[in-house]
N, C-alpha and C positions, 0 to 999 in steps of 0.2 A: 184385512186390506182396507185402507182408508177410502172414504167416499170419492176423493179426487182421483186416486189411482184407479179405482174401479171404473169411474166414469171415463177416464182416458182409455182404459183397456176396452171398454164397450164401444167407444168411439172408433178405436182401431179396427175392431171387428166390422163395424158399420162401413168404414171407408174401404177396407179390403174387399168385403162382399160386394159393395157397389162397383168397385173397380173390376172385379172378375165378371160380374153380371154385364157391365157395359162392354167389356172386351169380347165376351162370348156372344152377346147379342149382335155386335157389329160383325163378327166373323162368321157366326153360324146361324144367327137369327133365332137363338134359343136363350132363355134366361134360366140358368140352373136352379132347380128347387132348393139345393143346399144354400144358395146365396140368400134367397128369401127367408129360409129357416134361420140362418145365422143372424140376419138383420132383426127378425122378430124376436129371437131368443135374447140377443144382446139388448134390445130395447126393453124387454121385460125385466132382465137382470138389472139394468140401469134404473128402471122405475121402482123396483122393489128394494134394491140395496143402496142406491145413491140417488134419492129423489132430489128434485130441484130445491134450491135454497128457499127455506120458508114453507116448503110443501111437505106434507106427510106421505108416508109410504102408500097408504090406502088411496089418497087422492091421485098420486102418481100412477098407481096401478089402474085405477078406474079410467084416467085420461088415456093411458096407453091402450087399454082394451077398447075403449070407445073410438079412439083414432083408427085402430086397425079394422074395427067392425064397420065404421062409417065409410072408410075408403073401400073396403071390400064390397059393400052394398053398391056404392057409386060405380065402381069398376065392373062389377058383375052386370049391372044394368047397361053400361056402355058396351060390354062384350055381347050381351044378348041383342041389343039394338043393332050392332054392327053385323052380327050373324043373320039377323032378319033382313038386313039390307041386301043380302045375297052377294055382296062384293067381297072378294078375297084380296088381300088378307084384312081381317078386322082386328079388334082388340084381342091380343093373345092372352092365354092363361098365365104365361110367365109375367106379363105386364101387370095383370090383376094381382098376382101373388106378391110381386116386388113392391108395388105401390102400397098394398095393404100392410106389408111388413114395415115399410117406412112410416105409415100411419101410427104404428106402435111407438115409434120414437117421438113423433111430433104432436100427437093428440088429434082430436077431430078437426079443429080449425086449421092447424098446421098441415094436416093430411090433405084437406081440400086445397090449400094453397099449393102444396107440392104437386098435386094432380094437375091443377090448372097451369102452373108454370111449366111443368114437364111437357104437357101437351103443346104449349106455345113454343118451347125450345125445340121439341121434336119436329113440329110442323115447320119451323124456320129452317132446321137442318135439312128436312126433306125438300123444301122449296129450293134451297141453295144447291143441293145435289141434283135436283131435276134440271135446273138451269145450266149447271156445269156439265151435264151429261154430254159426252162428245157425239152421241148418236141422236140426240134430241129426244130420247126416250125418258119418260118420267119414271121415277122409282115406283115400285109396286107396293111398298109399305114403309113404315117408319120404325126403325129400331129404337124403341123408347127407353131402354135401360141407360144409354149414355146421357140422355136428357134428364132422367131421374137422378142419376149420379151427380150431374152438374147442379141440380136444383136442391137436392136433399141435404147435402153436406152444408151449404151455406145457411139453409133454414135452421138446421140443428145448431150450428155454431153461432147463429145470430141470437140465440136465446129465445126465439119465438116459441119454441116448444115449452120452455120453462114458464113463460108468461101464461101460457094456456093452463099449465098444471096448477099454478098458484091462484088462478081466478076463483 
């Protein structure tokens, strides 16, 4: 299988898993573990078998693992801090896994960018929903997977992740 075909296949897995995660999070407030696993696995396959132009397989693999690990550390810290605050809901485990798996696709810097932008988009969505609430009640949490989906695909398609791999 050529590198381009493999890259497109991996991108299809990423898009499908993000779509399922977003829909499930909106409907049930759950991010399926299978979605995060599919995203991480497709990111690793892409890194190993179809590295960025000019990048070698080892550099792509290291960037993928570093991206997933860094985002995991940041999101675990956020989850622990939100749990210590005592307010429910905090950062959920599904959000931690989903963002960490996206970090595999985009590397460390791209992962931090996706985390920051996803939080901003999620917060904006939450504010809009709170204002539009007919009863004046604020939303009790932010379904983050739709924001992650809206942010992750453009970051991947922009080539930002490839720029990180080839540095």
